[in-house]
PDB file of N, CA, C and O in Angstrom:
ATOM      1  N   UNK A   1      -7.503  -2.557   0.819  1.00  0.00           N
ATOM      2  CA  UNK A   1      -7.283  -2.556   2.258  1.00  0.00           C
ATOM      3  C   UNK A   1      -8.453  -3.296   2.899  1.00  0.00           C
ATOM      4  O   UNK A   1      -9.608  -2.984   2.610  1.00  0.00           O
ATOM      5  N   UNK A   2      -8.180  -4.253   3.746  1.00  0.00           N
ATOM      6  CA  UNK A   2      -9.258  -5.068   4.299  1.00  0.00           C
ATOM      7  C   UNK A   2      -9.987  -4.467   5.512  1.00  0.00           C
ATOM      8  O   UNK A   2     -10.992  -5.022   5.955  1.00  0.00           O
ATOM      9  N   UNK A   3      -9.494  -3.339   6.056  1.00  0.00           N
ATOM     10  CA  UNK A   3     -10.124  -2.778   7.250  1.00  0.00           C
ATOM     11  C   UNK A   3      -9.867  -1.286   7.342  1.00  0.00           C
ATOM     12  O   UNK A   3      -9.066  -0.728   6.593  1.00  0.00           O
ATOM     13  N   UNK A   4     -10.562  -0.651   8.274  1.00  0.00           N
ATOM     14  CA  UNK A   4     -10.312   0.748   8.596  1.00  0.00           C
ATOM     15  C   UNK A   4     -10.922   1.746   7.639  1.00  0.00           C
ATOM     16  O   UNK A   4     -11.792   1.423   6.830  1.00  0.00           O
ATOM     17  N   UNK A   5     -10.446   2.950   7.755  1.00  0.00           N
ATOM     18  CA  UNK A   5     -10.939   4.085   6.981  1.00  0.00           C
ATOM     19  C   UNK A   5     -10.885   3.837   5.478  1.00  0.00           C
ATOM     20  O   UNK A   5     -11.752   4.304   4.739  1.00  0.00           O
ATOM     21  N   UNK A   6      -9.886   3.115   5.031  1.00  0.00           N
ATOM     22  CA  UNK A   6      -9.676   2.878   3.600  1.00  0.00           C
ATOM     23  C   UNK A   6     -10.064   1.461   3.177  1.00  0.00           C
ATOM     24  O   UNK A   6      -9.521   0.934   2.205  1.00  0.00           O
ATOM     25  N   UNK A   7     -10.993   0.848   3.894  1.00  0.00           N
ATOM     26  CA  UNK A   7     -11.440  -0.503   3.564  1.00  0.00           C
ATOM     27  C   UNK A   7     -11.927  -0.554   2.113  1.00  0.00           C
ATOM     28  O   UNK A   7     -12.717   0.285   1.681  1.00  0.00           O
ATOM     29  N   UNK A   8     -11.442  -1.552   1.372  1.00  0.00           N
ATOM     30  CA  UNK A   8     -11.842  -1.728  -0.014  1.00  0.00           C
ATOM     31  C   UNK A   8     -10.982  -0.992  -1.026  1.00  0.00           C
ATOM     32  O   UNK A   8     -11.160  -1.173  -2.230  1.00  0.00           O
ATOM     33  N   UNK A   9     -10.057  -0.171  -0.564  1.00  0.00           N
ATOM     34  CA  UNK A   9      -9.167   0.581  -1.453  1.00  0.00           C
ATOM     35  C   UNK A   9      -7.963  -0.289  -1.816  1.00  0.00           C
ATOM     36  O   UNK A   9      -7.412  -0.980  -0.959  1.00  0.00           O
ATOM     37  N   UNK A  10      -7.559  -0.253  -3.075  1.00  0.00           N
ATOM     38  CA  UNK A  10      -6.359  -0.960  -3.519  1.00  0.00           C
ATOM     39  C   UNK A  10      -5.161  -0.386  -2.759  1.00  0.00           C
ATOM     40  O   UNK A  10      -5.041   0.832  -2.624  1.00  0.00           O
ATOM     41  N   UNK A  11      -4.287  -1.242  -2.268  1.00  0.00           N
ATOM     42  CA  UNK A  11      -3.153  -0.781  -1.455  1.00  0.00           C
ATOM     43  C   UNK A  11      -2.329   0.296  -2.159  1.00  0.00           C
ATOM     44  O   UNK A  11      -1.852   1.228  -1.513  1.00  0.00           O
ATOM     45  N   UNK A  12      -2.160   0.179  -3.455  1.00  0.00           N
ATOM     46  CA  UNK A  12      -1.380   1.165  -4.205  1.00  0.00           C
ATOM     47  C   UNK A  12      -2.044   2.537  -4.226  1.00  0.00           C
ATOM     48  O   UNK A  12      -1.388   3.537  -4.514  1.00  0.00           O
ATOM     49  N   UNK A  13      -3.341   2.593  -3.923  1.00  0.00           N
ATOM     50  CA  UNK A  13      -4.070   3.860  -3.919  1.00  0.00           C
ATOM     51  C   UNK A  13      -4.130   4.515  -2.547  1.00  0.00           C
ATOM     52  O   UNK A  13      -4.685   5.604  -2.406  1.00  0.00           O
ATOM     53  N   UNK A  14      -3.566   3.867  -1.536  1.00  0.00           N
ATOM     54  CA  UNK A  14      -3.564   4.453  -0.198  1.00  0.00           C
ATOM     55  C   UNK A  14      -2.687   5.701  -0.188  1.00  0.00           C
ATOM     56  O   UNK A  14      -1.634   5.730  -0.824  1.00  0.00           O
ATOM     57  N   UNK A  15      -3.125   6.733   0.535  1.00  0.00           N
ATOM     58  CA  UNK A  15      -2.303   7.944   0.607  1.00  0.00           C
ATOM     59  C   UNK A  15      -0.992   7.672   1.362  1.00  0.00           C
ATOM     60  O   UNK A  15      -0.946   6.862   2.288  1.00  0.00           O
ATOM     61  N   UNK A  16       0.041   8.354   0.953  1.00  0.00           N
ATOM     62  CA  UNK A  16       1.358   8.178   1.574  1.00  0.00           C
ATOM     63  C   UNK A  16       1.290   8.514   3.065  1.00  0.00           C
ATOM     64  O   UNK A  16       2.010   7.911   3.860  1.00  0.00           O
ATOM     65  N   UNK A  17       0.443   9.458   3.455  1.00  0.00           N
ATOM     66  CA  UNK A  17       0.336   9.815   4.875  1.00  0.00           C
ATOM     67  C   UNK A  17      -0.155   8.636   5.714  1.00  0.00           C
ATOM     68  O   UNK A  17       0.283   8.463   6.851  1.00  0.00           O
ATOM     69  N   UNK A  18      -1.058   7.828   5.167  1.00  0.00           N
ATOM     70  CA  UNK A  18      -1.553   6.641   5.868  1.00  0.00           C
ATOM     71  C   UNK A  18      -0.447   5.589   5.976  1.00  0.00           C
ATOM     72  O   UNK A  18      -0.299   4.939   7.011  1.00  0.00           O
ATOM     73  N   UNK A  19       0.317   5.431   4.913  1.00  0.00           N
ATOM     74  CA  UNK A  19       1.434   4.484   4.933  1.00  0.00           C
ATOM     75  C   UNK A  19       2.527   4.948   5.891  1.00  0.00           C
ATOM     76  O   UNK A  19       3.166   4.128   6.552  1.00  0.00           O
ATOM     77  N   UNK A  20       2.742   6.261   5.967  1.00  0.00           N
ATOM     78  CA  UNK A  20       3.720   6.799   6.919  1.00  0.00           C
ATOM     79  C   UNK A  20       3.268   6.536   8.353  1.00  0.00           C
ATOM     80  O   UNK A  20       4.086   6.221   9.217  1.00  0.00           O
ATOM     81  N   UNK A  21       1.970   6.664   8.603  1.00  0.00           N
ATOM     82  CA  UNK A  21       1.434   6.387   9.936  1.00  0.00           C
ATOM     83  C   UNK A  21       1.688   4.929  10.315  1.00  0.00           C
ATOM     84  O   UNK A  21       2.148   4.640  11.420  1.00  0.00           O
ATOM     85  N   UNK A  22       1.389   4.020   9.398  1.00  0.00           N
ATOM     86  CA  UNK A  22       1.657   2.601   9.656  1.00  0.00           C
ATOM     87  C   UNK A  22       3.137   2.373   9.903  1.00  0.00           C
ATOM     88  O   UNK A  22       3.508   1.599  10.785  1.00  0.00           O
ATOM     89  N   UNK A  23       3.977   3.033   9.137  1.00  0.00           N
ATOM     90  CA  UNK A  23       5.424   2.861   9.297  1.00  0.00           C
ATOM     91  C   UNK A  23       5.871   3.300  10.693  1.00  0.00           C
ATOM     92  O   UNK A  23       6.724   2.658  11.305  1.00  0.00           O
ATOM     93  N   UNK A  24       5.294   4.391  11.192  1.00  0.00           N
ATOM     94  CA  UNK A  24       5.636   4.866  12.544  1.00  0.00           C
ATOM     95  C   UNK A  24       5.077   3.959  13.630  1.00  0.00           C
ATOM     96  O   UNK A  24       5.772   3.653  14.600  1.00  0.00           O
ATOM     97  N   UNK A  25       3.830   3.526  13.478  1.00  0.00           N
ATOM     98  CA  UNK A  25       3.155   2.744  14.512  1.00  0.00           C
ATOM     99  C   UNK A  25       3.465   1.256  14.454  1.00  0.00           C
ATOM    100  O   UNK A  25       3.329   0.542  15.447  1.00  0.00           O
ATOM    101  N   UNK A  26       3.881   0.799  13.286  1.00  0.00           N
ATOM    102  CA  UNK A  26       4.159  -0.618  13.101  1.00  0.00           C
ATOM    103  C   UNK A  26       3.186  -1.221  12.101  1.00  0.00           C
ATOM    104  O   UNK A  26       1.970  -1.081  12.233  1.00  0.00           O
ATOM    105  N   UNK A  27       3.725  -1.877  11.125  1.00  0.00           N
ATOM    106  CA  UNK A  27       2.900  -2.518  10.112  1.00  0.00           C
ATOM    107  C   UNK A  27       2.212  -3.736  10.725  1.00  0.00           C
ATOM    108  O   UNK A  27       2.734  -4.346  11.658  1.00  0.00           O
ATOM    109  N   UNK A  28       1.040  -4.086  10.198  1.00  0.00           N
ATOM    110  CA  UNK A  28       0.385  -5.296  10.690  1.00  0.00           C
ATOM    111  C   UNK A  28       1.237  -6.528  10.391  1.00  0.00           C
ATOM    112  O   UNK A  28       2.053  -6.502   9.470  1.00  0.00           O
ATOM    113  N   UNK A  29       1.060  -7.591  11.143  1.00  0.00           N
ATOM    114  CA  UNK A  29       1.858  -8.791  10.889  1.00  0.00           C
ATOM    115  C   UNK A  29       1.411  -9.499   9.607  1.00  0.00           C
ATOM    116  O   UNK A  29       0.305  -9.286   9.110  1.00  0.00           O
ATOM    117  N   UNK A  30       2.286 -10.328   9.100  1.00  0.00           N
ATOM    118  CA  UNK A  30       1.944 -11.198   7.985  1.00  0.00           C
ATOM    119  C   UNK A  30       2.023 -10.547   6.620  1.00  0.00           C
ATOM    120  O   UNK A  30       2.722  -9.556   6.409  1.00  0.00           O
ATOM    121  N   UNK A  31       1.283 -11.142   5.706  1.00  0.00           N
ATOM    122  CA  UNK A  31       1.318 -10.750   4.299  1.00  0.00           C
ATOM    123  C   UNK A  31       0.893  -9.295   4.099  1.00  0.00           C
ATOM    124  O   UNK A  31       1.515  -8.575   3.318  1.00  0.00           O
ATOM    125  N   UNK A  32      -0.162  -8.853   4.794  1.00  0.00           N
ATOM    126  CA  UNK A  32      -0.630  -7.475   4.636  1.00  0.00           C
ATOM    127  C   UNK A  32       0.458  -6.479   5.038  1.00  0.00           C
ATOM    128  O   UNK A  32       0.682  -5.490   4.340  1.00  0.00           O
ATOM    129  N   UNK A  33       1.122  -6.733   6.140  1.00  0.00           N
ATOM    130  CA  UNK A  33       2.203  -5.846   6.579  1.00  0.00           C
ATOM    131  C   UNK A  33       3.325  -5.779   5.565  1.00  0.00           C
ATOM    132  O   UNK A  33       3.883  -4.709   5.320  1.00  0.00           O
ATOM    133  N   UNK A  34       3.660  -6.921   4.972  1.00  0.00           N
ATOM    134  CA  UNK A  34       4.708  -6.952   3.959  1.00  0.00           C
ATOM    135  C   UNK A  34       4.278  -6.155   2.723  1.00  0.00           C
ATOM    136  O   UNK A  34       5.068  -5.410   2.144  1.00  0.00           O
ATOM    137  N   UNK A  35       3.021  -6.325   2.335  1.00  0.00           N
ATOM    138  CA  UNK A  35       2.516  -5.597   1.166  1.00  0.00           C
ATOM    139  C   UNK A  35       2.478  -4.088   1.433  1.00  0.00           C
ATOM    140  O   UNK A  35       2.868  -3.298   0.573  1.00  0.00           O
ATOM    141  N   UNK A  36       2.015  -3.690   2.608  1.00  0.00           N
ATOM    142  CA  UNK A  36       1.983  -2.270   2.954  1.00  0.00           C
ATOM    143  C   UNK A  36       3.394  -1.683   2.994  1.00  0.00           C
ATOM    144  O   UNK A  36       3.612  -0.568   2.520  1.00  0.00           O
ATOM    145  N   UNK A  37       4.348  -2.420   3.554  1.00  0.00           N
ATOM    146  CA  UNK A  37       5.740  -1.964   3.590  1.00  0.00           C
ATOM    147  C   UNK A  37       6.295  -1.776   2.187  1.00  0.00           C
ATOM    148  O   UNK A  37       7.013  -0.815   1.912  1.00  0.00           O
ATOM    149  N   UNK A  38       5.954  -2.699   1.311  1.00  0.00           N
ATOM    150  CA  UNK A  38       6.437  -2.623  -0.067  1.00  0.00           C
ATOM    151  C   UNK A  38       5.851  -1.413  -0.791  1.00  0.00           C
ATOM    152  O   UNK A  38       6.573  -0.674  -1.460  1.00  0.00           O
ATOM    153  N   UNK A  39       4.540  -1.216  -0.654  1.00  0.00           N
ATOM    154  CA  UNK A  39       3.896  -0.064  -1.289  1.00  0.00           C
ATOM    155  C   UNK A  39       4.467   1.231  -0.719  1.00  0.00           C
ATOM    156  O   UNK A  39       4.690   2.188  -1.460  1.00  0.00           O
ATOM    157  N   UNK A  40       4.702   1.268   0.578  1.00  0.00           N
ATOM    158  CA  UNK A  40       5.295   2.447   1.210  1.00  0.00           C
ATOM    159  C   UNK A  40       6.666   2.769   0.607  1.00  0.00           C
ATOM    160  O   UNK A  40       6.937   3.917   0.254  1.00  0.00           O
ATOM    161  N   UNK A  41       7.511   1.775   0.491  1.00  0.00           N
ATOM    162  CA  UNK A  41       8.848   1.990  -0.073  1.00  0.00           C
ATOM    163  C   UNK A  41       8.773   2.424  -1.542  1.00  0.00           C
ATOM    164  O   UNK A  41       9.537   3.283  -1.982  1.00  0.00           O
ATOM    165  N   UNK A  42       7.858   1.830  -2.283  1.00  0.00           N
ATOM    166  CA  UNK A  42       7.692   2.197  -3.690  1.00  0.00           C
ATOM    167  C   UNK A  42       7.278   3.664  -3.802  1.00  0.00           C
ATOM    168  O   UNK A  42       7.850   4.414  -4.593  1.00  0.00           O
ATOM    169  N   UNK A  43       6.290   4.069  -3.015  1.00  0.00           N
ATOM    170  CA  UNK A  43       5.824   5.456  -3.058  1.00  0.00           C
ATOM    171  C   UNK A  43       6.890   6.415  -2.541  1.00  0.00           C
ATOM    172  O   UNK A  43       7.111   7.478  -3.121  1.00  0.00           O
ATOM    173  N   UNK A  44       7.541   6.042  -1.464  1.00  0.00           N
ATOM    174  CA  UNK A  44       8.565   6.891  -0.856  1.00  0.00           C
ATOM    175  C   UNK A  44       9.696   7.187  -1.836  1.00  0.00           C
ATOM    176  O   UNK A  44      10.253   8.285  -1.838  1.00  0.00           O
ATOM    177  N   UNK A  45      10.030   6.208  -2.662  1.00  0.00           N
ATOM    178  CA  UNK A  45      11.140   6.353  -3.597  1.00  0.00           C
ATOM    179  C   UNK A  45      10.704   6.753  -5.003  1.00  0.00           C
ATOM    180  O   UNK A  45      11.512   6.736  -5.932  1.00  0.00           O
ATOM    181  N   UNK A  46       9.421   7.115  -5.167  1.00  0.00           N
ATOM    182  CA  UNK A  46       8.938   7.603  -6.455  1.00  0.00           C
ATOM    183  C   UNK A  46       8.949   6.555  -7.552  1.00  0.00           C
ATOM    184  O   UNK A  46       9.233   6.868  -8.708  1.00  0.00           O
ATOM    185  N   UNK A  47       8.641   5.310  -7.200  1.00  0.00           N
ATOM    186  CA  UNK A  47       8.720   4.219  -8.166  1.00  0.00           C
ATOM    187  C   UNK A  47       7.349   3.654  -8.526  1.00  0.00           C
ATOM    188  O   UNK A  47       7.225   2.459  -8.796  1.00  0.00           O
ATOM    189  N   UNK A  48       6.327   4.495  -8.532  1.00  0.00           N
ATOM    190  CA  UNK A  48       4.967   4.034  -8.802  1.00  0.00           C
ATOM    191  C   UNK A  48       4.828   3.356 -10.163  1.00  0.00           C
ATOM    192  O   UNK A  48       3.914   2.554 -10.357  1.00  0.00           O
ATOM    193  N   UNK A  49       5.709   3.660 -11.099  1.00  0.00           N
ATOM    194  CA  UNK A  49       5.624   3.008 -12.407  1.00  0.00           C
ATOM    195  C   UNK A  49       5.841   1.498 -12.309  1.00  0.00           C
ATOM    196  O   UNK A  49       5.451   0.761 -13.216  1.00  0.00           O
ATOM    197  N   UNK A  50       6.450   1.032 -11.234  1.00  0.00           N
ATOM    198  CA  UNK A  50       6.607  -0.404 -11.029  1.00  0.00           C
ATOM    199  C   UNK A  50       5.265  -1.101 -10.849  1.00  0.00           C
ATOM    200  O   UNK A  50       5.141  -2.294 -11.125  1.00  0.00           O
ATOM    201  N   UNK A  51       4.270  -0.367 -10.391  1.00  0.00           N
ATOM    202  CA  UNK A  51       2.968  -0.954 -10.113  1.00  0.00           C
ATOM    203  C   UNK A  51       2.030  -0.949 -11.319  1.00  0.00           C
ATOM    204  O   UNK A  51       0.956  -1.547 -11.258  1.00  0.00           O
ATOM    205  N   UNK A  52       2.406  -0.299 -12.395  1.00  0.00           N
ATOM    206  CA  UNK A  52       1.519  -0.198 -13.558  1.00  0.00           C
ATOM    207  C   UNK A  52       1.091  -1.566 -14.078  1.00  0.00           C
ATOM    208  O   UNK A  52      -0.105  -1.773 -14.279  1.00  0.00           O
ATOM    209  N   UNK A  53       2.002  -2.510 -14.305  1.00  0.00           N
ATOM    210  CA  UNK A  53       1.553  -3.819 -14.799  1.00  0.00           C
ATOM    211  C   UNK A  53       0.655  -4.559 -13.798  1.00  0.00           C
ATOM    212  O   UNK A  53      -0.279  -5.257 -14.193  1.00  0.00           O
ATOM    213  N   UNK A  54       0.939  -4.404 -12.531  1.00  0.00           N
ATOM    214  CA  UNK A  54       0.137  -5.082 -11.507  1.00  0.00           C
ATOM    215  C   UNK A  54      -1.250  -4.470 -11.437  1.00  0.00           C
ATOM    216  O   UNK A  54      -2.250  -5.185 -11.379  1.00  0.00           O
ATOM    217  N   UNK A  55      -1.309  -3.154 -11.441  1.00  0.00           N
ATOM    218  CA  UNK A  55      -2.598  -2.477 -11.360  1.00  0.00           C
ATOM    219  C   UNK A  55      -3.434  -2.723 -12.599  1.00  0.00           C
ATOM    220  O   UNK A  55      -4.662  -2.758 -12.517  1.00  0.00           O
ATOM    221  N   UNK A  56      -2.789  -2.894 -13.753  1.00  0.00           N
ATOM    222  CA  UNK A  56      -3.523  -3.156 -14.989  1.00  0.00           C
ATOM    223  C   UNK A  56      -4.209  -4.524 -14.943  1.00  0.00           C
ATOM    224  O   UNK A  56      -5.225  -4.738 -15.605  1.00  0.00           O
ATOM    225  N   UNK A  57      -3.651  -5.444 -14.160  1.00  0.00           N
ATOM    226  CA  UNK A  57      -4.218  -6.779 -14.081  1.00  0.00           C
ATOM    227  C   UNK A  57      -5.352  -6.914 -13.056  1.00  0.00           C
ATOM    228  O   UNK A  57      -6.027  -7.943 -13.004  1.00  0.00           O
ATOM    229  N   UNK A  58      -5.558  -5.865 -12.240  1.00  0.00           N
ATOM    230  CA  UNK A  58      -6.601  -5.884 -11.212  1.00  0.00           C
ATOM    231  C   UNK A  58      -7.947  -5.660 -11.872  1.00  0.00           C
ATOM    232  O   UNK A  58      -8.142  -4.704 -12.623  1.00  0.00           O
ATOM    233  N   UNK A  59      -8.862  -6.553 -11.579  1.00  0.00           N
ATOM    234  CA  UNK A  59     -10.220  -6.411 -12.098  1.00  0.00           C
ATOM    235  C   UNK A  59     -11.057  -5.701 -11.056  1.00  0.00           C
ATOM    236  O   UNK A  59     -11.222  -6.195  -9.941  1.00  0.00           O
ATOM    237  N   UNK A  60     -11.575  -4.569 -11.409  1.00  0.00           N
ATOM    238  CA  UNK A  60     -12.385  -3.784 -10.471  1.00  0.00           C
ATOM    239  C   UNK A  60     -13.831  -4.018 -10.714  1.00  0.00           C
ATOM    240  O   UNK A  60     -14.674  -3.445 -10.024  1.00  0.00           O
TER     241      UNK A  60
END
């Protein structure tokens, strides 16, 4: 996450409550908003296993 309380946190690690807040208030424009919307839908539908290959490729 590039800003706010969760700055520096991988989007997939954001709490669902934060993603729900964004969903209610409106996602940011552009690529970040699209990514947050996608992570929200993945978490909402219990599909976190879809992110395993992506998260494995992230260098921390």
